[in-house]
Structure formats: structure tokens, C-alpha cells
C-alpha positions in Angstrom: -10.8 61.9 -19.3 -9.6 58.4 -20.1 -6.4 57.1 -18.5 -4.8 56.8 -22.0 -5.2 60.6 -22.4 -3.5 61.5 -19.1 -0.3 63.5 -19.1 1.7 62.1 -16.1 3.7 65.3 -15.6 0.6 67.4 -15.6 -1.1 65.0 -13.2 1.9 65.2 -10.7 1.8 69.0 -11.0 -1.9 68.9 -10.1 -1.1 66.6 -7.2 1.4 69.1 -5.9 -1.2 71.9 -6.3 -4.1 70.1 -4.6 -2.5 67.4 -2.3 0.7 69.1 -1.2 4.4 69.0 -2.1 5.2 65.8 -0.1 2.7 63.6 -2.1 4.0 64.9 -5.4 7.6 64.5 -4.3 7.0 60.8 -3.3 5.4 60.0 -6.7 8.2 61.7 -8.6 11.0 60.0 -6.7 9.2 56.6 -7.0 8.7 57.1 -10.7 5.0 56.2 -10.2 2.9 55.8 -13.3 -0.9 56.1 -13.5 -2.4 52.8 -12.7 -5.3 51.9 -15.0 -6.1 48.3 -14.4 -5.0 45.3 -12.4 -5.6 41.6 -12.3 -4.0 38.8 -10.3 -0.3 39.6 -10.0 -0.3 42.2 -12.8 -0.9 45.9 -13.0 -1.3 47.9 -16.2 -0.6 51.6 -16.5 -2.3 54.3 -18.6 0.1 53.6 -21.5 -0.7 49.9 -21.6 2.6 48.9 -20.0 2.3 45.8 -17.7 4.0 45.3 -14.4 4.5 42.4 -12.1 3.1 43.5 -8.7 5.5 42.2 -6.0 4.6 45.0 -3.7 0.8 44.6 -3.4 0.6 47.8 -1.5 2.8 46.2 1.2 0.6 43.1 1.4 -2.9 44.4 0.9 -3.8 42.4 -2.3 -3.3 39.1 -0.6 -5.4 37.1 -3.0 -4.3 39.1 -6.0 -6.1 42.0 -7.8 -9.8 41.4 -8.6 -10.0 37.8 -7.6 -13.1 36.5 -9.4 -14.6 34.9 -6.3 -14.2 38.1 -4.2 -15.5 40.1 -7.2 -18.7 38.1 -7.3 -19.3 38.4 -3.6 -18.8 42.1 -3.5 -20.9 42.7 -6.6 -23.8 40.8 -4.9 -23.4 42.7 -1.7 -23.2 46.0 -3.4 -26.5 45.2 -5.2 -28.1 44.4 -1.9 -26.7 46.6 0.9 -23.3 48.5 0.8 -23.5 50.5 4.0 -25.6 50.8 7.1 -26.1 53.8 9.4 -24.2 53.8 12.7 -26.1 51.8 15.3 -27.7 49.4 12.9 -26.5 45.8 13.1 -26.1 43.7 9.9 -25.6 40.0 9.6 -22.5 40.2 7.3 -20.5 41.8 10.1 -21.7 39.3 12.6 -20.7 36.5 10.2 -17.2 38.0 9.8 -16.9 38.4 13.6 -17.6 34.8 14.2 -15.2 33.8 11.5 -12.3 35.8 12.9 -13.0 34.6 16.5 -12.8 31.0 15.2 -9.6 31.5 13.2 -7.5 33.6 15.7 -5.8 31.7 18.5 -7.4 32.8 21.8 -10.7 33.2 23.7 -12.1 36.3 22.1 -14.7 38.7 23.3 -15.2 41.9 21.4 -14.2 42.5 17.8 -14.3 46.3 17.0 -14.1 47.4 13.4 -12.4 50.5 12.0 -11.4 51.8 8.6 -7.6 51.6 8.9 -4.9 49.8 10.9 -3.8 53.0 12.5 -7.3 53.6 13.7 -7.4 50.1 15.2 -4.2 50.9 17.0 -5.8 54.0 18.4 -8.8 51.9 19.7 -6.5 49.3 21.2 -4.5 52.0 23.1 -7.7 53.3 24.6 -8.8 49.9 25.7 -5.4 48.9 27.0 -5.1 52.1 29.1 -8.6 51.6 30.5 -8.3 47.9 31.3 -4.9 48.2 32.9 -5.2 51.5 34.8 -3.5 53.2 36.5 -0.5 51.9 34.5 0.5 54.2 31.6 3.8 52.8 30.4 3.8 51.4 26.9 6.8 49.3 25.7 7.5 49.2 21.9 10.4 48.0 19.8 12.8 50.1 17.8 11.8 50.2 14.1 8.2 49.2 14.8 5.5 50.7 12.6 2.0 51.0 14.0 0.5 53.8 11.9 0.7 57.6 11.6 -2.4 59.0 13.3 -1.5 61.0 16.3 -1.8 58.4 19.0 -0.4 55.6 16.8 2.7 57.8 16.1 3.3 58.0 19.9 4.1 54.3 19.8 6.0 54.4 16.5 9.5 52.9 16.8 10.7 55.3 14.1 11.3 58.6 16.0 12.3 60.6 12.9 8.6 60.9 12.2 8.1 63.0 15.4 10.2 65.9 14.0 7.2 67.9 12.8 5.1 67.2 15.9 7.4 67.2 18.9 7.5 64.5 21.5 4.1 62.8 21.5 4.2 60.7 24.7 6.3 60.6 27.8 5.1 57.1 28.7 6.6 55.2 25.8 9.7 53.1 26.2 11.6 51.9 23.1 13.7 48.7 23.3 15.7 47.0 20.5 13.7 44.3 18.7 14.9 40.9 19.8 16.6 42.1 23.0 14.9 40.2 25.8 17.0 41.7 28.5 16.0 45.2 27.5 12.4 44.1 27.3 12.5 42.8 30.9 14.0 46.0 32.1 11.5 48.2 30.3 8.5 46.1 31.6 9.9 46.0 35.1 7.3 45.1 37.7 4.6 45.8 35.2 3.8 48.0 32.2 0.4 48.8 30.8 1.1 47.0 27.5 3.8 45.7 25.1 3.1 46.4 21.5 4.8 44.0 19.2 5.0 43.0 15.5 5.6 39.3 15.5 7.9 39.9 12.5 9.3 43.4 12.3 8.1 44.9 9.1 8.8 48.3 7.6 12.3 48.9 6.3 13.7 46.2 8.6 11.9 42.8 8.0 13.5 41.1 11.0 12.5 37.7 12.3 12.2 37.2 16.1 15.0 35.3 17.8 14.1 31.8 18.9 11.9 31.9 21.9 11.5 35.7 21.9 7.7 35.7 21.5 7.2 33.0 24.1 9.4 34.8 26.6 7.5 38.1 26.1 4.2 36.2 26.6 5.5 34.7 29.9 6.9 38.1 31.0 3.5 39.8 30.4 1.7 37.0 32.2 4.0 37.3 35.2 3.7 41.1 35.5 0.1 41.6 34.4 1.1 43.4 31.3 -1.1 43.3 28.2 0.5 41.8 25.0 -0.7 43.5 21.9 0.1 41.8 18.6 0.1 44.0 15.5 -0.5 41.6 12.7 -1.6 44.3 10.1 1.1 43.1 7.7 1.7 39.5 8.8 -1.8 37.9 9.0 -3.9 35.9 6.6 -1.2 33.7 5.2 1.4 36.3 4.4 3.9 34.4 6.5 2.7 30.9 5.8 0.2 30.7 8.7 -3.1 32.4 9.2 -1.4 34.5 11.9 2.3 34.9 12.7 1.8 34.4 16.4 0.9 30.8 15.6 4.7 30.1 15.0 5.2 30.8 18.7 2.0 29.1 19.7 1.0 32.0 21.9 -2.3 34.0 22.4 -2.1 37.8 22.5 -4.4 39.9 24.7 -5.2 42.2 21.8 -4.9 41.4 18.1 -4.8 44.1 15.5 -5.7 43.2 11.9 -6.1 45.1 8.6 -4.3 45.2 5.1 -5.0 41.8 3.5 -8.4 41.2 5.2 -10.5 42.2 2.3 -8.0 41.4 -0.5 -7.8 45.1 -1.3 -11.5 45.7 -2.1 -12.3 48.0 0.8 -10.6 49.6 3.8 -11.2 47.7 7.0 -9.4 46.9 10.2 -10.3 45.5 13.6 -9.0 45.2 17.1 -9.8 41.9 18.8 -9.9 41.6 22.6 -9.6 38.6 24.8 -12.4 38.1 27.2 -10.0 38.4 30.1 -8.9 41.9 28.8 -12.5 43.1 28.6 -13.3 41.8 32.1 -10.6 44.2 33.5 -12.4 47.3 32.1 -13.7 49.3 35.1 -16.9 50.0 33.2 -18.2 49.5 29.7 -15.8 51.6 27.6 -16.9 54.6 25.6 -17.2 53.2 22.1 -14.9 54.3 19.4 -17.0 55.9 16.7 -16.0 54.6 13.3 -17.5 53.8 9.9 -15.5 50.6 9.7 -17.1 47.1 9.3 -19.8 48.1 6.8 -21.5 45.3 4.8 -19.5 45.8 1.6 -16.1 45.5 3.4 -17.3 42.6 5.5 -18.5 40.7 2.4 -15.1 41.2 0.8 -13.3 40.0 3.9 -15.5 36.8 4.1 -14.9 36.1 0.4 -11.1 36.7 0.7 -11.0 34.3 3.7 -12.9 31.7 1.7 -10.4 32.0 -1.1 -7.5 31.6 1.3 -9.0 28.4 2.7 -10.5 26.9 -0.4 -7.4 27.4 -2.6 -5.1 26.3 0.2 -3.1 29.5 0.1 -1.4 29.0 3.4 0.5 26.0 1.8 1.0 28.0 -1.3 2.5 30.8 0.7 5.0 28.3 2.1 5.9 26.7 -1.2 6.0 29.8 -3.3 7.8 31.6 -0.5 10.5 28.9 -0.4 10.9 29.2 -4.2 11.2 33.0 -4.0 13.6 33.0 -1.1 15.8 30.4 -2.6 16.0 32.3 -5.8 16.8 35.6 -3.9 19.5 33.8 -1.9 21.2 32.6 -5.0 21.3 36.2 -6.2 22.6 37.2 -2.8 25.5 34.8 -3.2 26.2 36.1 -6.7 26.1 39.8 -5.7 27.6 39.9 -2.2 28.7 43.5 -2.6 25.1 44.6 -3.0 23.0 42.2 -1.0 23.6 41.5 2.7 21.0 38.8 3.3 17.4 37.6 2.5 15.2 38.0 5.5 11.6 36.9 5.9 9.3 33.9 5.8 6.5 32.8 3.5 5.7 35.5 1.0 6.9 38.2 3.3 10.5 38.5 2.2 13.0 40.8 0.5 16.6 41.8 -0.1 18.5 43.4 2.7 20.8 45.8 0.8 24.2 47.2 1.8 23.0 50.8 1.9 20.1 53.0 0.8 21.9 53.8 -2.5 21.5 50.2 -3.6 17.8 50.1 -2.7 17.2 53.2 -4.8 19.3 52.0 -7.7 17.8 48.5 -7.7 14.3 49.8 -7.3 14.8 52.0 -10.4 16.3 49.2 -12.4 13.4 46.9 -11.5 11.0 49.7 -12.5 12.6 49.7 -15.9 11.9 46.0 -16.1 8.3 46.3 -15.0 8.5 44.9 -11.5 6.9 46.6 -8.5 8.6 46.0 -5.2 8.2 47.6 -1.8 10.7 50.4 -1.4 11.4 51.2 2.3 11.2 55.0 1.6 13.3 55.4 4.8 16.5 57.4 4.3 17.7 56.5 7.8 17.7 52.8 7.3 21.4 51.8 6.9 20.5 48.3 5.7 17.1 48.8 4.1 15.0 45.9 2.8 13.6 46.0 -0.7 10.4 44.0 0.0 8.8 41.3 -2.2 5.2 40.8 -1.1 3.4 39.1 -4.1 -0.1 37.8 -3.7 -0.5 34.4 -2.2 -2.0 33.3 -5.6 1.2 34.0 -7.4 2.3 31.3 -9.8 5.7 29.5 -9.9 6.2 30.8 -13.4 5.6 34.4 -12.3 8.1 34.1 -9.5 10.7 32.7 -11.9 10.0 35.7 -14.2 10.4 38.2 -11.3 13.7 36.5 -10.3 15.0 36.7 -13.8 14.2 40.4 -14.0 15.8 40.9 -10.5 19.0 39.3 -11.8 19.0 41.6 -14.8 18.5 44.6 -12.5 21.3 43.5 -10.2 23.6 43.0 -13.2 22.9 46.6 -14.3 23.6 48.0 -10.8 26.8 45.9 -10.5 28.0 47.3 -13.8 27.8 50.9 -12.7 31.1 52.7 -12.2 32.2 53.6 -8.6 31.9 57.3 -9.2 28.3 57.1 -10.3 27.4 55.0 -7.2 29.2 57.6 -5.1 27.2 60.4 -6.6 24.0 58.5 -6.2 24.8 57.8 -2.6 24.9 61.5 -1.9 21.8 62.1 -3.9 19.9 59.3 -2.1 20.7 60.7 1.3 19.1 64.1 0.3 16.5 63.0 -2.2 13.5 63.6 0.0 14.8 67.1 0.8 15.1 68.1 -2.9 12.6 70.7 -4.1 9.8 69.6 -6.4 11.0 72.1 -9.0 14.2 70.1 -9.4 12.4 66.7 -9.2 10.2 67.8 -12.1 13.3 67.8 -14.4 14.5 64.3 -13.3 
């Protein structure tokens, strides 16, 4: 069946039948279309309708969809060797390992590859607990997102996700992001590890207070606590530097990477370990069995890193990020009843809105105007951030067009009568609890 012949309603009914009610519910609420083709900063659906992609799967397509240089490299690799059996070394992975060690700030030992960021978090937890035994306490920040596999969920700073599973860990302490006094109290004389997003992503998009990262590094050094930097969203130029920890000029003990590493061509993640961390292991650790780091994914990662460096995309992230943020801040001044502020840095930015109802309304209006943004999908976020994560290759003209469509969407939301916003506010709070039978009619 061609994409043009697809019946969207039937497809979502089939999703509900085969994948479960929650997946179908998400697609219906989001108004998801059937994506047929993508290139650069643009996605085309099965009807031929074209969208500006300012979500990029929350930062995955960091050099845009189907970048020609990455496409050539992966085509060549696919023709030669796509996958190797477990236990077989291949030069493409070794080349990527050397490249990452040279790029990341620190004296790195092992680089272990996985298929997803959550899996890399799992691996890091095993190594942290083994290298810092008998300590068991893990300190995390409220609102943090580290994945939804079982162990990763135990260090998720969003406890609403535990509802279906019960309490996952008794050794996790959650502190407010940016609160150094609370961090000192939680670490005490020494915790096993502090897990930290240099910039809090998810529905929050919060920048660290001045000196926060440096103070945590000093605290960890003083108490023998491992500092784990989760840069799954922030790395590879998303924030204007190759890694967000570079803004604080610190070196983490463990660095977790994923999302933009291959530019969206293959699923890959890795956990990088400082030599000092590995030296603290009581014995060679039982290896984590994963299919990650295969030749196809590593070739894509190397090509994406080449594009970032050769096209000077770190500087582009800074310049285009300033353009985007300045435009969004002008809109914030024009619509103060809807927008609270414009957080972020580089091309990791967005609109902090005055309530989930505005996020839903604005997201829908942007959808009508063919702009994809990153909805928080978090009904508990009182001040959610509608995220703008375009590829680093985005042009100035495309940003201007996205800002124009955002202004039009905001004008449409601002023109809504108060009673309609009131009704939508109640609907928004309960949207994810509505049955699929009702959502099919919406």
C-alpha cells in the first residue's frame, strides 16, 4: 500500500488494535499524520502536505533529515557491512570511539555502545554502583528525564510515571533543580552518584543557575561521589557547544550520549567512563550485552560529526539560536497573557506558556499552519514549554517563516473567547484519560 492510499483513521484504529490504546490515544491527541518523506527541515505527509520540522524528534535530526553527506556514508557502509555478530570488532566502531574520546572533555577510558539513551543510563547505573560500592544512594533532580526502562525510571525525576509500577527504588533522593543547598544535603558525606542534565529538558527546559554545575563538580570531588552528565538531548551542538558541560568547563565521571549522534539514521547511544571511574571497579565488570554500536550506526555517527564540524554548525547553532530566541521573545512581549518566558540556549529553546491549555491550543494552531514543535505531553506541568528544536542546518529564512506562523497561531489563540479557553482547560487536564472511542470522533 502506498502512503497516498492510507486512511489515517483506519491506521489509528489498527494501531489501537495491535500496539495498544495508549499509542493510538497519543497519535489522536497530537493530530499525528502519516509521515511519508523528509528532507532538511521539512517533513511531507501522505497527502503531500509539507511541515516545518521544529521538533526533530526532540533533537534527533540534528543535521536535518537525509543530509546528503550522511546519506552517502551510510549507503557505502550498508553496501559493505551493516552489522557484525556480538564479539566481533570492527574498525568503524573503533574510529567513532577515538573520535568521541577526542571531542568530549575528560580523560576517557571505556566507551560502551547501546541502542538507546535509556539503555545507556542502565549501563551507567551498573557501573556507578559497582565502582562506588558499597554506596547505593543516587541523587537526581526534580523534573529530570533519563528514560523509561525499569532502572532508568527509578532515577526519573517525574514520579507520576511510577503510578503503574509502584516505587522502583528506595535509594533515590530527588532535589529541586538548581537548589545547591538541597544538593549538598542529599549528597551528605557521600552518595554513590549524582545524575544531572546540564540543561533540564523535558517539559521544563531550565538553565542551570550561575556556578551550579561547577559547585556540584566540587561537591562530588570532595565527597567521592560520581558525577554523571546526561547529555542525550544537549550534546553535539544543540546548545551551541559540542557538549553542554563545556559551558561550565567541567569534566563528568560518566557521560551519556544518544539522540543526535547519528543524525537520525540509526539508533545508537553510549556511556563514556573516565579512567579514574574504571580504576575503582573491584574487578572487570560483567559486560552489558547490547546490539548497539554496529557498523551502520557508527558510520552514520561519524558522518554526522563530520557535517557538524565541516559546516561549522556549532557557530550556526549560536547564530540561528539567537535569531530564533529573539523572535520568540518579541512574541512573548506581544502576548504576555499566554507566554511567560523564552528559556533555552542555542537551538534548544521554546515558549514557556501560562498553563497546559495554552500549550495544547498553540500546538494545535501551529499544526494547522504546518509547523511541528515539541509538545511536553505532560499534563502535570503547570508551566509547560512548547519546544523548538530545529536542525542545526536550519536557514535564517526558515526560522523567519516559523516565527511568522507562530505569530499567526498566537493571534488565533489570543482571539479565543474566555469561555472556550475555560472549557479547553478542563478538557486538557483530562485529555489523556479520555477513552479512544471518544477521541475517534474528535
